[in-house]
C-alpha positions in Angstrom: -32.5 31.1 13.1 -32.6 27.3 12.3 -32.0 26.4 8.6 -35.2 26.1 6.7 -33.8 23.2 4.7 -36.3 20.4 5.5 -35.3 16.9 6.5 -37.3 13.7 6.9 -37.0 12.8 10.5 -38.1 9.5 12.1 -39.6 9.3 15.6 -40.0 6.2 17.8 -43.0 6.5 20.1 -41.3 5.5 23.4 -43.4 4.0 26.2 -47.1 4.6 25.5 -47.8 4.6 29.3 -45.4 7.5 29.7 -45.2 11.0 28.3 -43.6 10.2 24.9 -46.6 10.5 22.6 -47.9 13.5 24.5 -44.6 15.5 23.9 -44.5 14.3 20.2 -48.0 15.4 19.5 -47.6 18.7 21.4 -44.5 19.4 19.4 -46.3 19.1 16.0 -49.3 21.1 17.1 -47.1 24.0 16.1 -47.6 24.0 12.3 -44.3 26.0 11.9 -42.5 22.7 12.7 -43.4 21.4 9.3 -41.3 24.2 7.7 -38.3 22.3 9.0 -39.3 18.6 9.2 -41.2 15.9 7.4 -41.8 13.8 10.5 -42.5 10.0 10.4 -43.8 8.5 13.7 -43.5 4.7 13.9 -46.5 3.7 16.0 -49.8 1.7 15.9 -52.4 4.0 14.6 -55.0 3.3 17.3 -52.5 4.0 20.1 -51.8 7.4 18.5 -55.5 8.1 18.1 -56.0 7.3 21.8 -53.4 9.8 22.9 -54.5 12.5 20.4 -58.1 12.3 21.8 -57.1 12.0 25.4 -55.0 15.2 25.3 -57.4 17.0 23.0 -54.6 18.1 20.7 -54.9 19.7 17.3 -52.2 18.1 15.4 -52.3 17.5 11.6 -51.9 13.7 11.2 -51.5 11.6 8.1 -52.4 7.9 8.6 -49.8 6.7 6.1 -50.1 3.3 4.3 -46.5 3.2 3.4 -43.5 5.3 2.3 -45.1 6.3 -0.9 -47.9 7.9 1.1 -45.7 10.2 3.3 -47.0 13.8 3.2 -45.4 17.1 3.9 -47.1 19.4 6.4 -48.4 16.5 8.5 -47.2 14.2 11.2 -47.1 10.9 9.3 -48.0 7.8 11.3 -46.5 4.7 9.9 -47.4 1.4 11.6 -50.2 -1.2 12.0 -53.8 0.0 12.3 -54.4 -1.8 15.6 -52.5 -2.8 18.7 -54.4 -4.8 21.3 -52.5 -3.4 24.3 -54.4 -1.1 26.6 -53.0 2.2 27.8 -52.6 2.6 31.6 -50.7 5.8 32.2 -47.9 5.6 34.7 -47.7 1.8 34.7 -44.7 -0.4 33.8 -46.1 -2.9 31.4 -44.0 -5.4 29.4 -46.6 -5.5 26.6 -46.5 -1.8 26.2 -42.7 -2.1 26.4 -42.8 -4.5 23.5 -44.7 -1.9 21.4 -42.0 0.6 22.2 -39.3 -1.8 21.1 -41.1 -2.6 17.9 -41.4 1.1 17.1 -37.7 1.7 17.8 -36.6 -1.3 15.8 -38.7 -0.2 12.8 -37.3 3.3 13.0 -33.8 2.0 13.3 -34.3 0.0 10.1 -35.6 3.1 8.3 -32.5 5.0 9.6 -30.1 2.2 8.3 -31.8 2.2 4.9 -31.8 6.1 4.8 -35.5 6.4 4.4 -35.2 8.9 7.2 -32.3 11.3 7.7 -32.2 11.2 11.5 -34.0 9.5 14.3 -35.4 11.1 17.5 -36.4 8.6 20.2 -39.0 9.2 22.8 -38.3 7.9 26.3 -38.6 4.1 27.0 -38.8 2.4 30.3 -35.8 0.2 30.8 -37.6 -2.4 32.8 -40.6 -2.7 30.5 -38.5 -3.2 27.3 -36.6 -6.3 28.6 -37.6 -9.6 27.0 -36.1 -12.7 25.4 -35.9 -10.8 22.1 -34.6 -7.5 23.4 -31.9 -7.6 26.2 -30.4 -4.1 25.8 -30.3 -1.6 28.6 -31.5 1.1 26.3 -31.5 2.7 22.9 -27.7 3.4 22.6 -26.6 -0.2 23.0 -29.0 -1.4 20.3 -28.0 1.3 17.9 -24.3 0.5 18.5 -25.0 -3.0 17.3 -27.2 -2.0 14.3 -25.2 0.9 12.9 -21.6 1.5 11.8 -19.1 3.1 14.2 -18.7 3.1 18.0 -21.2 4.9 20.1 -20.5 7.8 22.5 -23.2 9.2 24.8 -23.0 12.9 24.4 -25.3 15.4 26.2 -25.7 18.7 24.5 -27.3 22.0 25.2 -26.4 25.7 24.5 -23.0 26.4 26.0 -22.5 22.9 27.5 -21.5 19.6 26.0 -20.9 16.5 28.3 -19.7 13.1 27.0 -19.4 10.0 29.0 -16.5 7.6 29.3 -18.8 4.9 30.8 -22.5 5.2 30.7 -25.1 2.6 31.9 -22.9 0.4 34.1 -23.0 -0.1 37.9 -20.8 2.4 39.9 -18.6 -0.4 41.3 -17.4 -1.3 37.8 -16.3 2.2 36.8 -12.8 2.1 38.2 -12.0 -1.2 36.4 -13.3 0.1 33.1 -11.1 3.2 33.4 -8.2 1.9 31.2 -5.7 3.8 28.9 -7.2 2.2 25.8 -10.8 3.2 26.5 -9.9 6.7 27.7 -7.8 7.3 24.5 -10.6 6.0 22.3 -13.3 8.1 23.9 -11.3 11.3 23.7 -10.6 10.6 20.0 -14.4 10.0 19.4 -15.2 13.2 21.3 -12.7 15.2 19.2 -14.1 13.7 16.0 -17.7 14.5 16.9 -16.8 18.1 17.8 -15.1 18.5 14.4 -17.6 16.6 12.2 -20.9 17.2 14.0 -20.4 20.7 15.5 -17.9 22.2 13.1 -15.2 23.0 15.7 -11.9 22.9 14.0 -9.6 22.7 17.0 -11.7 21.4 19.9 -10.7 22.1 23.5 -11.7 19.3 25.9 -11.8 19.0 29.7 -11.5 15.5 31.3 -12.8 15.0 34.8 -11.0 13.0 37.4 -12.4 9.7 38.9 -11.6 10.2 42.5 -12.4 13.1 44.9 -9.8 15.9 44.4 -8.4 13.8 41.5 -6.9 11.4 44.1 -4.9 14.0 46.1 -1.6 12.6 44.8 -2.6 9.0 45.5 -4.1 9.6 49.0 -7.7 8.9 47.6 -6.9 6.5 44.8 -4.3 6.1 42.1 -6.4 6.0 38.9 -6.1 9.8 38.2 -2.3 9.7 38.4 -1.7 6.3 36.9 -4.2 6.3 34.1 -5.8 9.7 33.3 -2.7 12.0 33.6 -0.4 9.9 31.3 -3.1 9.7 28.6 -3.8 13.4 28.7 0.0 14.1 28.6 0.2 12.0 25.4 -2.6 14.0 23.8 -0.9 17.3 24.7 2.4 16.2 23.4 0.7 15.6 20.1 -0.7 19.1 20.1 -4.3 18.4 21.1 -6.1 20.7 23.5 -7.1 18.1 26.1 -6.8 19.1 29.7 -7.3 17.7 33.2 -8.1 15.8 35.2 -10.3 18.3 36.9 -11.9 17.8 40.3 -15.6 17.2 39.4 -17.0 18.7 42.6 -16.0 22.2 41.7 -15.7 22.1 37.9 -19.3 23.0 37.1 -20.1 25.3 40.0 -17.0 27.5 39.3 -18.1 27.8 35.6 -14.8 26.3 34.5 -16.8 24.3 31.9 -17.4 27.5 30.0 -13.8 27.5 28.8 -14.1 24.3 26.9 -15.9 22.9 23.9 -16.8 19.7 25.7 -16.3 17.8 28.9 -15.6 14.1 29.2 -17.0 12.7 32.5 -15.8 9.4 33.8 -19.2 8.0 34.8 -22.9 8.6 34.2 -24.0 10.6 37.3 -20.7 12.6 37.4 -21.6 14.1 34.1 -25.4 14.0 34.0 -26.2 15.4 37.4 -24.5 18.8 36.6 -25.7 18.7 33.0 -29.4 18.2 33.9 -29.1 20.7 36.8 -27.8 23.4 34.4 -30.0 22.6 31.4 -33.0 20.5 32.3 -35.8 20.8 29.8 -33.4 22.0 27.0 -30.8 19.3 27.0 -30.4 16.7 24.2 -29.0 13.2 24.4 -27.0 12.7 21.1 -25.5 9.3 20.2 -22.2 10.4 18.7 -19.7 8.1 16.9 -22.2 6.4 14.6 -22.8 6.7 10.9 -26.4 7.9 11.4 -27.8 10.6 13.6 -29.9 9.9 16.7 -31.0 12.2 19.4 -33.5 12.1 22.3 -34.8 14.4 25.0 -32.8 14.5 28.3 -35.6 13.0 30.4 -37.4 9.7 30.9 -40.9 8.4 30.7 -42.1 10.6 33.7 -44.7 8.0 34.8 -45.6 10.3 37.7 -47.2 12.9 35.4 -48.1 10.7 32.5 -51.7 11.2 31.2 -52.1 14.5 33.0 -51.4 16.7 30.0 -48.7 18.7 31.8 -45.5 17.3 30.2 -43.1 19.9 28.8 -42.1 19.1 25.2 -39.2 21.6 25.2 -36.4 19.0 25.3 -38.1 17.0 22.6 -38.2 20.0 20.3 -34.5 20.7 21.1 -33.8 17.1 20.1 -35.5 17.5 16.8 -33.6 20.6 15.9 -30.3 19.2 17.2 -30.7 16.2 15.0 -31.4 18.4 12.0 -28.4 20.7 12.7 -26.0 17.7 12.9 -27.4 16.2 9.7 -26.8 19.4 7.9 -23.4 19.9 9.5 -22.3 16.4 8.3 -23.6 17.1 4.8 -21.6 20.3 4.8 -18.4 18.4 5.9 -18.9 15.9 3.1 -19.4 18.7 0.5 -16.2 20.5 1.8 -14.2 17.2 1.6 -15.3 16.7 -2.1 -14.0 20.1 -3.1 
């Protein structure tokens, strides 16, 4: 059972032409959610009203006028009364993208100033958000700039945790990014998150190889032998439970991942294809390594089904509870360190 300790959780609305507001409102139709959260949604009030009516949802809303007006037992909407942008489900629109950015930036500011204890971000469309004022490929890069620490993209579900050495970069850049310094840093970040955020005292980590068959002793590339193996040997000499490199093609299908607390993948699709295959609809994207907690569902804007009322909110609910769990785990770690 999740802890009944309630937290104030911020939510950015994502792309209003996608499924973000649908899954947010669906999640808080269940009044039991208010036993665990005081939610604050950063969004223009008329945009939320439009979605609420369109999907015919029965969600208890509070049209808040400010932080002093936040109410328990309701989904608090904090934002301007009106936005002039028109909703067109399934459409990439830079004006709607700008609304998503504004929501995200307001939520991030609330996270920085601790008005909220954690942030859950609904999906954005990476093309729609680009502008002269916002040139980040996604949430993670902006949060890394605004918050303290160094970010680590960490996908989490029951029985499987996958972190990424490199995330949103072109595939042809991965090999040149694979350097001893970066690999060492990411393994250390992963260890720290497992200890602090998940309460695993002595984490056991698997590292995947870059090349097919981990290079076959240099026949299919040298990076596994020249970069990955020496770094892992150093960790092992220091007494850390860090193993690999493992051939990525068989690692997940053979259930080898079940023997580890987390897996470090070298690039985006190497880690996320198996993760989403095994856990789609229940996975959570957690930005580890920062001084504040942010999670998101493991899917995008889903323009192809936007507006149809059929979006599954399971991953969003998982993201809410994962954020809460990590907040409470961090609080517990701080209390233990003060004893």
